[in-house]
C-alpha positions in Angstrom: 6.3 1.9 108.9 5.1 -0.9 110.8 6.1 1.2 114.0 4.1 4.2 112.4 1.3 2.4 111.7 1.2 0.9 115.0 1.4 4.2 116.7 -1.8 5.7 114.3 -3.8 2.5 115.1 -3.0 2.4 119.0 -4.8 4.1 121.8 -2.2 6.7 123.1 -2.3 8.4 126.9 -1.6 11.9 125.0 -4.5 11.5 122.2 -8.0 10.3 122.5 -8.8 9.2 118.7 -6.8 6.7 116.6 -6.9 5.8 113.2 -8.8 3.0 111.8 -6.7 0.2 109.8 -7.9 1.9 106.3 -6.9 5.5 107.8 -3.3 4.8 108.5 -3.1 2.4 105.7 -4.2 6.2 103.4 -1.9 8.1 105.6 1.4 5.7 105.1 0.5 5.9 101.4 -0.2 9.7 101.2 3.0 10.0 102.8 4.8 7.5 100.3 8.1 9.5 98.2 7.9 12.5 101.1 8.2 10.7 104.6 8.7 7.2 103.3 10.5 5.7 100.6 8.0 4.0 98.3 9.2 0.7 97.9 9.1 0.3 101.7 5.9 1.3 101.7 4.4 -0.8 98.9 6.1 -3.8 100.7 5.0 -2.9 104.1 1.2 -2.6 102.8 1.6 -5.6 100.7 2.2 -7.7 104.1 -0.6 -5.5 106.0 -3.2 -6.4 103.4 -2.3 -9.8 103.6 -2.6 -10.2 107.0 -6.2 -8.6 107.1 -6.9 -11.1 104.8 -5.7 -13.5 107.1 -2.8 -14.8 104.7 0.1 -15.7 107.0 3.0 -16.0 104.0 4.5 -12.7 102.9 3.2 -12.0 99.3 5.5 -12.1 96.2 
């Protein structure tokens, strides 16, 4: 999922617009249980949110 987050939030040659961090997180959440394993989504988003808050440790 981190690769999906990166792909959504990074500029690409083949598209002009890219997602904000919040939009990318919403996309991943919307696809939990469909495209992504819900437990992996939870763990990935916990890490992304901790990183956004400036924490360097993986949350419990």
